[in-house]
MDAnalysis code that builds the backbone (N, CA, C; Angstrom):
import MDAnalysis as mda
import numpy as np

u = mda.Universe.empty(216, n_residues=72, atom_resindex=np.repeat(np.arange(72), 3), trajectory=True)
u.add_TopologyAttr("name", ["N", "CA", "C"] * 72)
u.add_TopologyAttr("resid", np.arange(1, 73))
u.add_TopologyAttr("resname", ["UNK", "UNK", "UNK", "UNK", "UNK", "UNK", "UNK", "UNK", "UNK", "UNK", "UNK", "UNK", "UNK", "UNK", "UNK", "UNK", "UNK", "UNK", "UNK", "UNK", "UNK", "UNK", "UNK", "UNK", "UNK", "UNK", "UNK", "UNK", "UNK", "UNK", "UNK", "UNK", "UNK", "UNK", "UNK", "UNK", "UNK", "UNK", "UNK", "UNK", "UNK", "UNK", "UNK", "UNK", "UNK", "UNK", "UNK", "UNK", "UNK", "UNK", "UNK", "UNK", "UNK", "UNK", "UNK", "UNK", "UNK", "UNK", "UNK", "UNK", "UNK", "UNK", "UNK", "UNK", "UNK", "UNK", "UNK", "UNK", "UNK", "UNK", "UNK", "UNK"])
u.atoms.positions = np.array([
    [148.543, 178.078, -4.842],
    [149.070, 176.911, -4.018],
    [148.623, 176.885, -2.627],
    [148.386, 175.825, -1.983],
    [147.972, 175.646, -0.768],
    [148.647, 174.275, -0.079],
    [149.158, 174.705, 0.939],
    [150.233, 173.563, 1.657],
    [149.534, 173.420, 2.990],
    [149.359, 172.111, 3.576],
    [148.675, 171.935, 4.875],
    [149.973, 172.196, 5.893],
    [149.531, 173.140, 7.000],
    [150.697, 173.337, 7.863],
    [149.970, 173.315, 9.610],
    [151.009, 172.994, 10.154],
    [150.918, 172.887, 11.680],
    [150.825, 174.217, 12.373],
    [149.872, 174.917, 12.966],
    [149.821, 176.112, 13.493],
    [149.471, 176.079, 15.065],
    [150.388, 176.728, 15.836],
    [150.200, 176.790, 17.125],
    [149.477, 178.341, 17.204],
    [148.467, 178.499, 17.710],
    [147.431, 179.539, 17.767],
    [147.103, 179.856, 19.140],
    [146.982, 181.246, 19.451],
    [146.541, 181.658, 20.507],
    [145.147, 181.618, 20.648],
    [144.600, 181.119, 21.738],
    [143.095, 180.734, 21.952],
    [142.599, 181.533, 23.292],
    [141.589, 182.416, 23.312],
    [140.977, 182.716, 24.617],
    [139.494, 182.417, 24.675],
    [138.661, 183.298, 24.203],
    [137.176, 183.001, 24.503],
    [136.708, 182.106, 23.207],
    [137.780, 182.003, 22.326],
    [137.435, 181.135, 20.880],
    [138.568, 180.620, 20.652],
    [138.556, 179.299, 20.191],
    [139.664, 178.320, 19.693],
    [140.182, 179.074, 18.438],
    [141.654, 178.973, 18.308],
    [142.347, 179.417, 17.176],
    [142.166, 180.908, 16.727],
    [142.337, 181.917, 17.802],
    [141.821, 183.230, 17.419],
    [143.012, 183.955, 16.464],
    [144.099, 183.645, 16.708],
    [145.457, 184.341, 16.171],
    [146.640, 183.291, 16.330],
    [147.206, 183.077, 14.811],
    [148.439, 182.265, 14.958],
    [149.577, 182.845, 15.587],
    [150.239, 181.930, 16.206],
    [151.543, 182.417, 16.839],
    [152.810, 181.970, 16.067],
    [152.677, 180.669, 15.765],
    [153.902, 180.042, 14.810],
    [153.321, 178.963, 14.083],
    [153.933, 178.739, 12.880],
    [153.540, 177.536, 12.072],
    [154.997, 176.568, 11.776],
    [154.455, 175.479, 11.383],
    [155.432, 174.722, 10.931],
    [155.475, 174.158, 9.508],
    [156.661, 174.223, 8.954],
    [156.278, 174.115, 7.364],
    [157.690, 173.010, 7.027],
    [157.611, 171.720, 6.723],
    [158.692, 170.958, 6.477],
    [159.627, 170.956, 7.489],
    [159.233, 170.834, 8.584],
    [159.944, 170.683, 10.049],
    [160.592, 171.941, 10.261],
    [160.469, 173.080, 9.795],
    [160.927, 174.336, 9.933],
    [159.877, 175.219, 10.826],
    [160.342, 175.789, 11.848],
    [159.329, 176.525, 12.677],
    [159.256, 177.988, 12.444],
    [158.263, 178.690, 12.050],
    [158.353, 180.156, 11.450],
    [157.451, 180.840, 12.927],
    [158.120, 181.787, 13.671],
    [157.541, 182.619, 14.580],
    [157.025, 183.688, 13.920],
    [155.714, 183.929, 14.543],
    [155.037, 185.096, 13.958],
    [155.112, 186.462, 14.749],
    [155.656, 187.478, 14.165],
    [155.999, 188.666, 14.740],
    [154.985, 189.496, 14.769],
    [153.981, 189.543, 13.702],
    [152.734, 190.279, 13.709],
    [151.746, 189.711, 12.657],
    [150.444, 189.818, 13.159],
    [149.368, 189.672, 12.045],
    [149.165, 191.045, 11.588],
    [149.352, 191.073, 10.321],
    [148.977, 192.248, 9.527],
    [147.715, 192.567, 9.135],
    [147.184, 191.661, 8.778],
    [145.735, 191.780, 8.394],
    [144.783, 190.492, 8.575],
    [143.660, 190.526, 8.532],
    [142.798, 189.319, 8.987],
    [141.484, 189.605, 8.210],
    [140.887, 188.597, 7.483],
    [139.690, 188.777, 6.741],
    [138.938, 187.677, 6.649],
    [137.826, 187.777, 6.483],
    [136.827, 186.409, 6.579],
    [136.254, 186.173, 5.183],
    [135.959, 184.852, 4.867],
    [135.133, 184.397, 3.723],
    [134.303, 183.557, 4.129],
    [133.140, 183.025, 3.462],
    [132.148, 182.309, 4.010],
    [132.689, 180.631, 4.685],
    [133.866, 180.557, 4.110],
    [134.359, 179.113, 4.414],
    [135.674, 179.301, 5.442],
    [136.309, 180.172, 5.481],
    [137.346, 180.329, 6.286],
    [137.780, 181.827, 6.556],
    [138.854, 181.810, 7.797],
    [139.673, 182.922, 8.149],
    [140.646, 183.042, 7.611],
    [141.418, 184.213, 7.089],
    [142.480, 184.538, 6.642],
    [143.780, 185.406, 7.316],
    [144.672, 185.165, 7.583],
    [145.668, 185.790, 8.261],
    [146.896, 186.093, 7.333],
    [147.361, 187.509, 7.317],
    [148.297, 187.776, 6.582],
    [149.484, 188.035, 7.809],
    [150.096, 187.359, 7.873],
    [151.266, 187.263, 8.903],
    [152.772, 187.819, 8.487],
    [153.477, 188.431, 9.303],
    [154.882, 188.702, 9.121],
    [155.761, 187.931, 10.255],
    [156.736, 187.139, 9.753],
    [157.482, 186.471, 10.700],
    [159.004, 186.974, 11.339],
    [159.418, 186.447, 12.122],
    [160.475, 187.369, 12.927],
    [161.869, 187.497, 11.902],
    [161.728, 186.735, 10.626],
    [162.637, 186.954, 9.561],
    [162.156, 187.781, 8.454],
    [160.800, 188.366, 8.757],
    [160.562, 189.548, 8.040],
    [159.958, 189.130, 6.745],
    [159.333, 187.887, 6.612],
    [158.790, 187.387, 5.509],
    [157.409, 187.371, 5.756],
    [156.448, 187.601, 4.758],
    [154.987, 187.603, 4.699],
    [154.481, 186.357, 4.304],
    [153.413, 185.885, 4.900],
    [152.597, 184.839, 4.516],
    [151.445, 184.906, 4.645],
    [150.259, 184.193, 4.098],
    [149.004, 184.283, 4.175],
    [148.520, 182.899, 4.570],
    [147.875, 182.588, 5.850],
    [147.367, 181.490, 6.397],
    [145.881, 181.377, 6.188],
    [145.360, 180.135, 6.168],
    [143.835, 180.164, 5.953],
    [143.509, 179.188, 7.025],
    [142.531, 179.343, 7.881],
    [141.864, 178.481, 8.680],
    [140.626, 178.198, 8.604],
    [140.142, 176.928, 8.362],
    [138.639, 176.537, 8.026],
    [138.424, 176.153, 9.363],
    [137.428, 176.575, 10.085],
    [136.989, 176.147, 11.444],
    [136.244, 174.830, 11.435],
    [135.148, 174.880, 10.530],
    [134.650, 173.526, 10.434],
    [135.302, 172.313, 10.256],
    [136.551, 172.253, 9.434],
    [137.356, 171.236, 9.255],
    [138.575, 171.465, 10.183],
    [138.433, 172.391, 10.898],
    [139.640, 172.544, 11.891],
    [140.986, 172.267, 11.243],
    [141.113, 173.117, 10.162],
    [142.403, 172.774, 9.108],
    [142.955, 174.292, 8.976],
    [144.426, 174.098, 9.079],
    [144.973, 175.411, 8.889],
    [145.902, 174.981, 7.366],
    [146.017, 176.120, 6.359],
    [146.759, 175.786, 5.281],
    [147.374, 177.185, 4.952],
    [148.627, 176.983, 4.324],
    [149.829, 178.113, 3.947],
    [149.028, 178.219, 2.506],
    [148.384, 179.511, 2.388],
    [147.941, 179.977, 1.041],
    [149.095, 180.458, 0.013],
    [149.835, 181.236, 0.442],
    [150.889, 181.861, -0.255],
    [152.091, 182.505, 0.341],
    [153.248, 182.544, -0.255],
    [154.467, 182.920, 0.137],
    [154.887, 184.246, -0.220],
])
């Protein structure tokens, strides 16, 4: 399952380097930590832990400039 989400991401020398928070169904999830990050030919994946101690996987497709929630 994959859902589109709005992500506020930290950007330094490169856009969308690291997610800081995301919005799903009008709820804002603050990210406490990025626990893992990996790459595929099509996207960058981030395993994040929110401030309420839940883990999520976010996918960022740079070419499409699109964030999606991969799993809960």
